[in-house]
N, C-alpha and C positions, 0 to 999 in steps of 0.2 A: 440682072436683078433690078427691079423698079423701086419706087418709093414705098417704104413700109414703116411700120411702127414696131417698137420693142419696149419691153419693160426693163427698167434699171433700178436697182435699189442700192443706195449708199449705206453701208452698214455702220453699226455703232462706233467702230474704231476710226472710220473715215470722218465722222462728225466730231468725235472727241479730239482728234488730232488737228482739226481745222483745215482739212484737205478738200472740202467741198468745192471751193472756188477753182482749185487747180484741176480737179477731176472734171468739173463741168467745162472748164476751158479746153481740155483735151477733147471732150465730146464735141463741143462747138467748132473747134478748129478742123474737125473731120468734115464739117459742113452739115452736121445734123442739128435739128432744132428740138428744144424741150417744149412739148406742147401741153403737158400737164405735170404738176408736181405737188407732193403733199408730204409734210413732215409729221411723223407720229411715233409714239411709243407703242411697241407691239404688245399684244396681250397673248397669254398662253393659248387661248382658243384659236387665234389667228395662226400662230406658229404650228400648231398641230395640223391645221388644214394646209398651210403653205408648204410645210416640209413632210407631208404625208408619205411622199416617195422615198424618204430615208428613215422613216420611223423605226424600222427594224435594224438599222445599222448601229454598230457599236459606238459611233461618234455622234449619234443623234442628240444625246443629252448635252454634250459639250456645245454643239451648234445652238441648241435650244436656249441654254443659259447665256451664251454669248449674245444672241439676238435679243434677249430680255434686258441686257446690260445698259441700254441707252437708246436714244432717239435714232431713227432711220429716216432717209429721204427717198421716197419712191417717185419715179419719173417715167413718163412716156416720152420716148425719144423717136423722132421721125426723120427719115431721109433715105437716100439710096442705100440698099443693102444693109439696112439698120440692124437686122437680127444677127446675121453672121459677122458683119463688120464690127459690131459692138463686142461680140465674143472674142474676136481677134484683138481688139483694142484693150480689153481688160486683161488678157493673158490667162494662162492656166492657174487653177487654184493652188497647186503645189508651187510655192514661190521660187523654189530652186530651179524650176523649169520656165519661169516667167522672164522673158527677155526685157532688157532695158528698152524704154520707149512705150511699153505697155503700162497700164495703170498699176497692176500688181507688181510688175518688174521694177517700177520706179518708186512705189510707195508702200507696198505691203511689208510688214515686219515678220509675219509668220503665216503659214498656211491656215492656221486656226482663225486668225484675224485677217481675213482676205479682202477687206475694204469694200467690196462691191459684188453685186449679183447682176447678171443679165440673163434674160430668157434664152433658152436654147433653140426653140422652134417657134413657128408661127402659132401653133396650138398652145404652147406654154405662154406666149404673150397674152392671148385672150384670157386664159385661166388666171394668170398671175395678176393682170390688171383688174379683173373682176374681184378677185380675193382682196387685193390691196385697197382699191379705191371704193369698193362697195361695202366693205365690212367696217 
């Protein structure tokens, strides 16, 4: 896999708990660079667009309210195998399955407050960057 970009979002619990520096350090130690970043408080319209793929799920309202609960940091991360590599680095959403050494394995306190989001595919990267940085 070559050099690529991915979208990463540090969620409200990551910001509130003061873990931004530690998470970014893990990303940078993998050899990836942050090429764009923006902090923002998300609006309901943004969340309906960003989470459209889960709008019919029973947990949507919980995710929606959690993401409204504070500031997030969106980033574009660049490097070798950034999309799948970042997914491996963050670990699974279900924290009982997240291994030590992953961001969620080391820092997440619950699956509901999972600290971080990273794009799943190249197509997701483009869509999520457009939604986050253009809205």
